[in-house]
C-alpha positions as CSV (number, residue, x, y, z in Angstrom):
1,X,-8.1,74.9,28.0
2,X,-6.7,77.3,30.6
3,X,-8.4,77.5,34.0
4,X,-11.2,80.2,34.0
5,X,-12.0,80.3,37.7
6,X,-9.6,82.3,39.8
7,X,-8.1,81.4,43.2
8,X,-7.9,83.8,46.2
9,X,-5.5,82.7,48.9
10,X,-5.0,84.2,52.3
11,X,-1.5,85.2,53.4
12,X,-0.4,84.1,56.9
13,X,2.3,82.3,58.9
14,X,2.2,79.3,56.5
15,X,2.5,81.3,53.3
16,X,4.6,84.4,54.2
17,X,7.9,82.8,53.3
18,X,9.1,84.1,49.9
19,X,9.7,80.6,48.6
20,X,6.3,79.3,49.6
21,X,4.5,82.4,48.2
22,X,6.3,81.9,44.9
23,X,5.2,78.3,44.8
24,X,1.6,79.3,45.6
25,X,1.6,81.7,42.7
26,X,3.0,79.1,40.3
27,X,0.4,76.6,41.6
28,X,-2.4,79.0,40.6
29,X,-3.1,81.9,43.1
30,X,-4.5,84.9,41.3
31,X,-5.4,87.2,44.2
32,X,-3.7,87.4,47.6
33,X,-6.0,88.2,50.6
34,X,-4.5,90.2,53.5
35,X,-6.7,89.6,56.6
36,X,-6.8,92.8,58.6
37,X,-8.2,90.9,61.6
38,X,-4.6,90.0,62.4
39,X,-1.3,91.9,62.3
40,X,-0.2,95.6,62.3
41,X,-0.2,98.1,59.6
42,X,3.5,97.6,59.2
43,X,2.9,93.8,58.8
44,X,0.4,94.4,56.0
45,X,2.6,96.9,54.1
46,X,5.6,94.5,54.3
47,X,3.5,91.5,53.1
48,X,2.0,93.6,50.3
49,X,5.5,94.5,49.1
50,X,6.5,90.8,49.2
51,X,3.5,89.9,47.1
52,X,4.3,92.6,44.5
53,X,7.9,91.5,44.3
54,X,7.1,87.8,44.1
55,X,4.5,88.3,41.4
56,X,7.1,90.3,39.3
57,X,9.6,87.5,39.9
58,X,7.3,84.7,38.6
59,X,5.9,87.0,35.8
60,X,2.3,86.7,36.9
61,X,-0.5,89.2,37.4
62,X,-1.6,88.9,41.0
63,X,-4.0,91.3,42.8
64,X,-4.1,92.3,46.4
65,X,-7.3,92.2,48.5
66,X,-7.5,94.0,51.9
67,X,-10.1,92.3,54.0
68,X,-11.3,94.6,56.7
69,X,-12.0,93.1,60.2
70,X,-15.4,94.8,60.8
71,X,-17.0,95.0,64.2
72,X,-15.6,92.7,66.9
73,X,-18.8,90.9,68.0
74,X,-17.0,88.6,70.4
75,X,-16.8,87.4,74.0
76,X,-13.9,88.5,76.1
77,X,-11.2,86.3,77.6
78,X,-11.3,83.5,80.2
79,X,-8.9,83.1,83.2
80,X,-7.8,79.7,81.9
81,X,-8.1,80.6,78.2
82,X,-11.2,78.5,77.8
83,X,-14.2,77.0,79.7
84,X,-16.6,74.1,79.3
85,X,-20.2,75.1,79.1
86,X,-22.8,72.5,80.2
87,X,-26.3,72.1,78.8
88,X,-28.9,73.7,81.1
89,X,-26.5,75.8,83.1
90,X,-26.8,79.6,83.4
91,X,-24.2,81.8,81.7
92,X,-23.9,85.6,81.8
93,X,-22.5,87.8,79.1
94,X,-21.4,91.1,80.8
95,X,-20.7,94.2,78.7
96,X,-19.1,95.9,81.7
97,X,-16.8,93.1,82.8
98,X,-13.1,93.8,82.2
99,X,-11.5,90.9,84.3
100,X,-11.2,87.4,82.8
101,X,-14.3,85.2,82.8
102,X,-15.1,81.7,84.0
103,X,-17.7,79.0,83.4
104,X,-20.5,81.3,84.7
105,X,-19.7,84.7,83.3
106,X,-17.6,86.4,80.6
107,X,-17.0,90.0,79.4
108,X,-17.9,91.3,75.9
109,X,-15.9,93.1,73.2
110,X,-19.3,94.0,71.7
111,X,-20.8,96.4,74.3
112,X,-24.1,96.9,72.6
113,X,-25.3,93.3,73.0
114,X,-27.6,94.0,76.0
115,X,-29.6,96.5,73.8
116,X,-29.7,94.2,70.8
117,X,-31.3,91.2,72.5
118,X,-34.5,90.3,74.4
119,X,-35.7,87.2,76.3
120,X,-36.2,84.2,74.0
121,X,-33.5,85.2,71.5
122,X,-30.9,82.6,70.4
123,X,-27.2,83.5,70.5
124,X,-24.7,81.4,68.6
125,X,-21.1,81.4,69.7
126,X,-18.0,80.0,68.0
127,X,-19.6,79.5,64.6
128,X,-22.7,78.1,66.1
129,X,-21.1,75.3,68.1
130,X,-22.3,76.9,71.3
131,X,-26.0,77.8,71.5
132,X,-27.4,80.1,74.3
133,X,-31.0,81.1,74.9
134,X,-31.5,84.6,76.4
135,X,-33.4,84.5,79.7
136,X,-33.3,88.1,80.9
137,X,-31.4,91.3,80.3
138,X,-30.4,93.1,83.5
139,X,-28.6,96.4,82.8
140,X,-25.4,95.5,81.0
141,X,-25.7,91.8,81.7
142,X,-27.3,89.3,79.3
143,X,-28.4,86.3,81.3
144,X,-28.7,83.1,79.3
145,X,-29.2,79.4,79.6
146,X,-26.9,77.0,77.7
147,X,-28.9,75.1,75.1
148,X,-25.9,73.4,73.4
149,X,-22.7,73.4,75.5
150,X,-19.1,72.6,74.7
151,X,-15.7,74.2,74.9
152,X,-15.7,78.0,74.6
153,X,-12.3,79.8,74.4
154,X,-11.1,83.4,74.3
155,X,-12.6,86.0,71.9
156,X,-15.0,83.6,70.0
157,X,-17.6,85.3,67.8
158,X,-21.2,85.9,68.7
159,X,-24.1,85.8,66.2
160,X,-27.8,86.4,66.8
161,X,-30.0,83.8,65.1
162,X,-32.0,85.7,62.5
163,X,-29.8,88.7,62.7
164,X,-30.5,92.0,64.4
165,X,-27.2,93.1,65.9
166,X,-26.7,96.8,65.4
167,X,-22.9,96.9,65.1
168,X,-21.9,99.3,62.3
169,X,-20.1,97.7,59.3
170,X,-17.2,100.2,59.5
171,X,-15.3,100.7,62.8
172,X,-12.7,103.2,63.6
173,X,-10.1,100.5,63.1
174,X,-11.5,99.7,59.6
175,X,-11.2,103.4,58.7
176,X,-7.5,103.4,59.6
177,X,-7.0,100.0,57.8
178,X,-8.5,101.5,54.6
179,X,-5.7,104.1,54.8
180,X,-3.1,101.4,55.2
181,X,-4.6,99.4,52.3
182,X,-4.4,102.5,50.1
183,X,-0.8,103.1,51.1
184,X,0.1,100.0,49.0
185,X,-2.8,100.5,46.6
186,X,-4.7,97.3,47.2
187,X,-6.8,96.5,44.1
188,X,-9.8,95.2,46.2
189,X,-11.1,96.2,49.6
190,X,-13.5,93.7,51.2
191,X,-16.0,95.2,53.7
192,X,-17.2,92.9,56.5
193,X,-20.8,92.7,57.7
194,X,-22.4,95.4,55.4
195,X,-26.2,95.6,55.9
196,X,-27.0,98.2,53.2
197,X,-25.8,100.0,50.1
198,X,-25.0,102.9,52.4
199,X,-22.3,100.9,54.2
200,X,-20.6,100.2,50.8
201,X,-21.0,103.8,49.6
202,X,-19.3,105.0,52.8
203,X,-16.5,102.5,52.5
204,X,-15.9,103.5,48.8
205,X,-15.8,107.2,49.7
206,X,-13.3,106.6,52.5
207,X,-11.1,104.5,50.2
208,X,-11.3,107.0,47.3
209,X,-10.2,109.8,49.6
210,X,-7.4,107.7,51.2
211,X,-6.2,106.7,47.7
212,X,-6.3,110.2,46.2
213,X,-2.5,110.9,46.7
214,X,-1.9,107.9,44.4
215,X,-4.9,108.6,42.2
216,X,-6.0,105.1,43.2
217,X,-9.6,103.9,43.4
218,X,-10.0,100.3,44.6
219,X,-12.8,97.9,43.7
220,X,-15.1,97.4,46.7
221,X,-16.2,93.8,47.6
222,X,-19.2,93.4,49.9
223,X,-18.9,90.3,52.2
224,X,-22.5,89.0,52.6
225,X,-22.4,87.7,56.2
226,X,-25.6,89.1,57.8
227,X,-29.2,88.0,57.4
228,X,-30.1,91.7,57.1
229,X,-28.0,91.9,53.9
230,X,-30.1,89.3,52.0
231,X,-33.2,91.5,51.5
232,X,-30.8,94.4,50.5
233,X,-28.7,92.2,48.2
234,X,-29.5,93.9,44.9
235,X,-28.9,97.4,46.4
236,X,-25.7,96.3,48.0
237,X,-24.5,94.7,44.7
238,X,-25.2,97.9,42.8
239,X,-23.2,99.9,45.3
240,X,-20.3,97.5,45.1
241,X,-17.9,96.0,42.5
242,X,-18.5,92.5,43.7
243,X,-19.6,90.3,46.6
244,X,-18.0,87.6,48.7
245,X,-20.4,84.7,49.6
246,X,-19.0,84.5,53.2
247,X,-20.7,81.3,54.2
248,X,-19.4,81.1,57.8
249,X,-21.2,83.9,59.6
250,X,-24.0,83.9,57.1
251,X,-24.8,80.2,57.8
252,X,-24.8,80.9,61.6
253,X,-27.4,83.6,61.1
254,X,-29.7,82.1,58.5
255,X,-29.0,78.4,59.1
256,X,-26.8,76.0,57.3
257,X,-29.5,74.6,55.1
258,X,-30.3,78.0,53.6
259,X,-26.8,78.7,52.4
260,X,-26.5,76.6,49.2
261,X,-29.5,78.2,47.6
262,X,-28.4,81.6,48.7
263,X,-25.0,81.0,47.2
264,X,-26.5,80.2,43.8
265,X,-28.8,83.2,44.0
266,X,-26.0,85.6,44.9
267,X,-23.7,84.4,42.2
268,X,-26.4,84.5,39.6
269,X,-27.4,88.1,40.6
270,X,-23.8,89.2,40.6
271,X,-23.3,88.0,37.0
272,X,-26.6,89.6,35.9
273,X,-25.5,93.0,37.3
274,X,-21.9,92.7,35.9
275,X,-20.3,92.3,39.3
276,X,-17.7,89.7,40.4
277,X,-18.4,86.9,42.9
278,X,-16.1,85.2,45.3
279,X,-17.2,82.0,47.1
280,X,-15.5,81.6,50.5
281,X,-15.3,79.7,53.8
282,X,-14.3,76.1,54.5
283,X,-13.9,75.2,50.9
284,X,-10.9,72.9,51.6
285,X,-11.0,73.1,55.4
286,X,-9.7,69.5,56.0
287,X,-6.5,70.4,54.1
288,X,-5.4,72.6,57.1
289,X,-4.2,69.3,58.5
290,X,-4.5,66.7,55.6
291,X,-2.6,66.5,52.3
292,X,-5.8,65.7,50.3
293,X,-9.3,67.2,50.4
294,X,-12.5,65.2,51.3
295,X,-14.9,64.2,48.5
296,X,-17.4,66.6,49.9
297,X,-14.9,69.5,49.6
298,X,-14.2,68.5,46.0
299,X,-17.9,68.7,45.2
300,X,-18.2,72.0,47.0
301,X,-15.5,73.7,45.0
302,X,-16.8,72.1,41.8
303,X,-20.4,73.3,42.4
304,X,-19.2,76.8,43.1
305,X,-17.4,76.7,39.7
306,X,-20.5,75.4,38.0
307,X,-22.6,78.1,39.7
308,X,-20.4,80.6,37.8
309,X,-18.4,82.1,40.6
310,X,-15.4,84.2,39.5
311,X,-13.2,82.9,42.3
312,X,-13.0,80.4,45.1
313,X,-11.2,81.4,48.2
314,X,-8.9,79.8,50.8
315,X,-8.6,81.2,54.3
316,X,-6.8,79.2,57.1
317,X,-5.9,76.5,54.5
318,X,-3.1,78.8,53.1
319,X,-2.8,81.2,56.0
320,X,-2.1,78.6,58.8
321,X,-2.4,75.1,57.2
322,X,0.3,72.5,56.8
323,X,-0.2,72.1,53.1
324,X,-0.8,75.5,51.5
325,X,0.8,74.7,48.1
326,X,-0.9,71.3,47.8
327,X,-4.3,72.9,48.7
328,X,-4.0,75.4,45.8
329,X,-2.9,72.7,43.4
330,X,-5.9,70.6,44.3
331,X,-8.3,73.5,44.0
332,X,-6.9,74.5,40.6
333,X,-7.4,70.9,39.3
334,X,-10.9,70.7,40.7
335,X,-11.9,74.0,39.0
336,X,-10.4,72.9,35.7
337,X,-12.2,69.6,35.7
338,X,-15.6,71.3,36.6
339,X,-15.1,73.8,33.7
340,X,-14.4,71.1,31.2
341,X,-17.7,69.4,32.2
342,X,-19.7,72.6,32.2
343,X,-22.4,72.5,29.5
344,X,-23.6,75.9,28.3
345,X,-25.5,77.6,25.6
346,X,-24.4,81.1,24.7
347,X,-27.7,81.7,22.8
348,X,-29.6,81.1,26.0
349,X,-27.4,83.6,27.8
350,X,-28.3,86.3,25.2
351,X,-32.0,85.5,24.8
352,X,-34.2,88.6,25.4
353,X,-31.1,90.7,26.4
354,X,-30.9,94.3,25.4
355,X,-27.8,96.5,25.6
356,X,-28.0,100.2,26.1
357,X,-24.3,100.9,25.5
358,X,-22.2,100.5,22.4
359,X,-19.2,99.1,24.2
360,X,-21.3,96.5,26.0
361,X,-22.9,95.5,22.7
362,X,-19.5,95.1,21.1
363,X,-18.3,92.9,24.0
364,X,-21.4,90.6,23.6
365,X,-20.9,90.5,19.8
366,X,-17.3,89.4,20.3
367,X,-18.4,86.5,22.5
368,X,-21.1,85.3,20.1
369,X,-18.8,85.6,17.1
370,X,-15.8,83.9,18.7
371,X,-17.9,81.0,19.9
372,X,-19.5,80.3,16.6
373,X,-16.3,80.8,14.5
374,X,-14.3,78.6,16.9
375,X,-11.8,81.4,17.6
376,X,-8.7,80.6,19.7
377,X,-8.9,83.8,21.7
378,X,-10.8,87.0,22.3
379,X,-8.7,90.1,22.8
380,X,-10.1,93.1,24.6
381,X,-8.0,96.3,24.3
382,X,-9.3,98.1,27.4
383,X,-8.3,101.0,29.6
384,X,-10.6,100.3,32.5
385,X,-11.1,96.6,32.1
386,X,-14.9,97.0,31.7
387,X,-15.0,95.3,28.3
388,X,-13.3,92.2,29.7
389,X,-15.5,92.2,32.7
390,X,-18.7,92.2,30.6
391,X,-17.3,89.4,28.5
392,X,-16.5,87.4,31.6
393,X,-20.1,87.4,32.8
394,X,-21.0,84.7,30.2
395,X,-19.6,81.2,30.0
396,X,-17.6,80.6,26.9
397,X,-14.8,78.1,26.2
398,X,-12.7,80.7,24.4
399,X,-10.1,82.5,26.7
400,X,-10.4,86.2,27.0
401,X,-7.3,88.3,27.0
402,X,-7.6,91.8,28.6
403,X,-4.8,94.0,27.3
404,X,-4.4,97.3,29.0
405,X,-1.8,100.1,29.5
406,X,-3.1,100.6,33.1
407,X,-1.4,98.5,35.8
408,X,-4.4,98.9,38.2
409,X,-6.8,97.6,35.5
410,X,-4.4,94.7,34.7
411,X,-4.4,93.6,38.3
412,X,-8.2,94.0,38.8
413,X,-8.8,91.8,35.8
414,X,-6.9,89.0,37.7
415,X,-10.1,88.3,39.6
416,X,-12.4,88.2,36.5
417,X,-13.5,84.7,35.4
418,X,-11.8,83.5,32.2
419,X,-9.8,86.7,31.7
420,X,-6.0,86.7,31.3
421,X,-4.8,90.2,32.0
422,X,-1.8,91.5,30.1
423,X,0.1,94.9,30.1
424,X,0.6,96.5,26.8
425,X,2.1,99.9,26.0
426,X,-0.2,102.7,25.2
427,X,-0.7,103.3,21.5
428,X,-2.8,106.0,19.8
429,X,-2.8,104.4,16.4
430,X,-5.4,101.7,16.0
431,X,-3.7,99.5,13.4
432,X,-0.4,99.6,15.3
433,X,-2.2,98.6,18.5
434,X,-4.0,95.7,16.8
435,X,-0.7,94.5,15.4
436,X,1.1,94.8,18.8
437,X,-1.8,92.9,20.5
438,X,-1.5,90.0,18.0
439,X,2.3,89.9,18.4
440,X,2.0,89.8,22.2
441,X,-0.3,86.8,22.1
442,X,1.9,85.0,19.6
443,X,5.0,85.6,21.7
444,X,3.1,84.2,24.8
445,X,2.1,81.1,22.9
446,X,-1.6,81.9,23.0
447,X,-1.9,82.2,19.2
448,X,0.0,80.6,16.4
449,X,-0.1,81.0,12.6
450,X,-3.5,80.1,11.1
451,X,-5.4,80.8,14.3
452,X,-8.4,83.1,14.2
453,X,-9.3,85.5,17.0
454,X,-11.7,88.3,17.8
455,X,-10.4,91.6,18.9
456,X,-12.3,94.7,20.3
457,X,-11.0,98.2,20.8
458,X,-12.2,101.8,20.8
459,X,-11.5,104.5,18.1
460,X,-10.1,106.9,18.9
461,X,-7.8,104.9,21.2
462,X,-7.2,105.4,24.9
463,X,-10.6,106.5,26.2
464,X,-12.3,104.4,28.9
465,X,-15.7,103.3,27.8
466,X,-15.0,103.9,24.2
467,X,-15.0,100.4,22.8
468,X,-16.8,100.6,19.5
469,X,-15.1,98.2,17.1
470,X,-15.0,94.4,16.7
471,X,-12.7,92.7,14.2
472,X,-12.0,89.1,13.4
473,X,-8.5,88.3,12.3
474,X,-6.3,85.3,11.3
475,X,-2.7,85.1,12.3
476,X,-0.4,85.0,9.3
């Protein structure tokens, strides 16, 4: 059984060599993430070009995700690069300070902090490793007491326990970065720290305008990182094409213990709303330095797969780690083993479901039929990729092949769980298209004589949203 769960890998110093990138794709990478928190526009354009060329070389469909930096909610720099904070000592966060800080005071990249906090608030720095309690706010200075000390270095992040920071999701830099991402037609744009559906709608509008010269409209991914996003989750999902369960900043704001249940809830809601879900942060963190994962990391990846996530994501593991290829190989194997063990009932999935659209009903009919007939494949002839997306929202052991004439749709389907995207020439005659689809899968080794398969298409051919036919065939 081919692996259904997709792998997103972040490009960085460890993986920008063409040979390493090629090995990563062969090992199982389906989507390459470009982290816009680092590098210049020219860097990202060059790396995107490298990804496209390498994917063509290995003959694999690989999508590009542009991950926006979002607001810089960080401390400034220190004279020695880092300081040691001691429990009980005072420490000042100064929004006006421009010179390097010391063990008693530091500047802020985030200038609005004095207006966002009040005495008694808890601030968490460096992913929660440093804990400060706000004592007083005096003008542009936030006076705190160190509750949990430790080493604090340049530009570490700041979170407010329980949320409440007013920083906008889209900064001026993000708006420029969206233009850069559209210059190489990134299939996905990930928006950092959205708090509402409005944030995602604004990002989509900016991306669509920037992509207009290429007639390109990317899929928008909301990174759920703020506690304020949780009550707005359904609205944010409806305004997006998918979500990223960004467990790092989210855990700092809501507490580590709350994250596993939230992860399950977010993935379940995404599937119910026909959106994609990516699970991210520290999935294989130990493999930045070690050649094998910990048992806990193996369980973490497997549980995300069993939750139904479309993709699992690697950050520093592939961007800066010592073993990027080995990390992807381990992740692919873990995902495959979890899928083999997954127990499901397609009847339970469809119980009490009602479909208001013909194309969606056809997609569900194909799943049900293929499962009970023991088909070797489901083929979705699709212009937009929507039929394949709907099919991929339900667990089924039968691989789904999304065949499209649109390169953008082909690459977007690279993120959909259990979907194998393929490019097929545009054909207006239905019978010719069905014959070509079968020939393509036979040539790829996915079907052989005697195999049965289910195929969906629209008649007349070539119209997005026009899927209205399901046929069951046997290969001669």
